[in-house]
C-alpha positions in Angstrom: 77.6 -130.7 90.1 76.0 -130.8 93.5 76.1 -127.7 95.7 75.3 -127.8 99.4 74.4 -124.7 101.2 76.2 -123.9 104.4 73.7 -123.8 107.3 76.0 -123.4 110.3 76.1 -119.6 110.2 74.3 -116.5 108.9 75.7 -113.6 106.9 75.0 -109.9 106.7 76.2 -107.4 104.2 75.9 -103.7 105.0 76.4 -101.1 102.3 78.0 -97.9 103.5 77.9 -94.4 102.1 80.3 -91.7 103.4 78.9 -88.6 105.0 78.4 -85.7 102.7 81.5 -83.5 102.5 83.8 -86.4 103.5 86.4 -87.3 100.9 86.5 -91.0 99.8 90.1 -91.3 101.0 89.2 -89.9 104.4 86.3 -92.2 104.8 88.3 -95.3 103.8 91.2 -94.3 106.1 88.9 -93.7 109.1 87.0 -96.9 108.5 90.1 -99.0 108.2 92.4 -97.3 110.8 89.9 -96.2 113.4 86.5 -97.9 113.2 87.8 -101.4 112.3 90.3 -101.7 115.2 87.7 -100.2 117.5 85.1 -102.9 116.9 87.7 -105.6 117.0 88.5 -104.5 120.6 84.8 -105.0 121.6 84.3 -108.2 123.7 80.8 -108.8 122.4 81.9 -108.3 118.8 84.8 -110.7 119.0 82.6 -113.3 120.9 79.7 -113.2 118.5 81.0 -112.3 115.1 82.9 -115.1 113.4 84.0 -113.2 110.4 84.3 -109.5 109.6 85.6 -107.9 106.4 85.7 -104.4 105.1 85.4 -104.1 101.4 86.5 -100.7 100.2 85.1 -99.5 96.8 87.7 -99.1 94.1 86.9 -96.4 91.6 89.1 -97.9 88.9 87.4 -101.3 89.2 84.0 -99.6 89.0 85.1 -97.7 85.9 86.1 -101.0 84.2 82.7 -102.5 85.2 80.9 -99.4 83.8 82.8 -99.6 80.5 81.6 -103.2 80.2 78.0 -102.0 80.6 77.6 -103.2 84.1 75.9 -101.1 86.8 77.7 -100.5 90.1 76.2 -99.2 93.3 76.8 -95.7 94.6 78.5 -97.1 97.8 81.8 -96.4 99.4 82.2 -99.6 101.2 80.6 -102.9 102.2 80.8 -104.5 105.6 80.6 -108.3 105.6 79.7 -110.2 108.8 79.2 -113.8 109.7 77.8 -115.1 113.0 76.2 -118.4 114.3 72.8 -116.8 114.4 70.9 -113.6 113.7 70.3 -113.3 117.4 74.1 -113.0 117.8 74.2 -110.2 115.2 71.4 -108.4 116.9 73.1 -108.7 120.3 76.2 -107.1 118.8 74.1 -104.4 117.3 72.4 -103.7 120.6 75.8 -103.5 122.3 75.5 -106.8 124.3 
């Protein structure tokens, strides 16, 4: 089987940890209901980021992985981003 790598975009994954004293449910709700919609209203974000996903850590799934002997990270979420270039991602990070 031949596999070709996609070269028309770049990807970044950012691992997130909630602030100490913040409940996991509170973190997930804020990220999904406040932060996500906020960045999606940003002109520079919507112009430069081709794909944005929030991956919220599921404790039940982590427990299954752990029972299988697999190691999971101590993260509360993962942000996934795709853009045409790293320069585009940096521009978004700098606020345009």
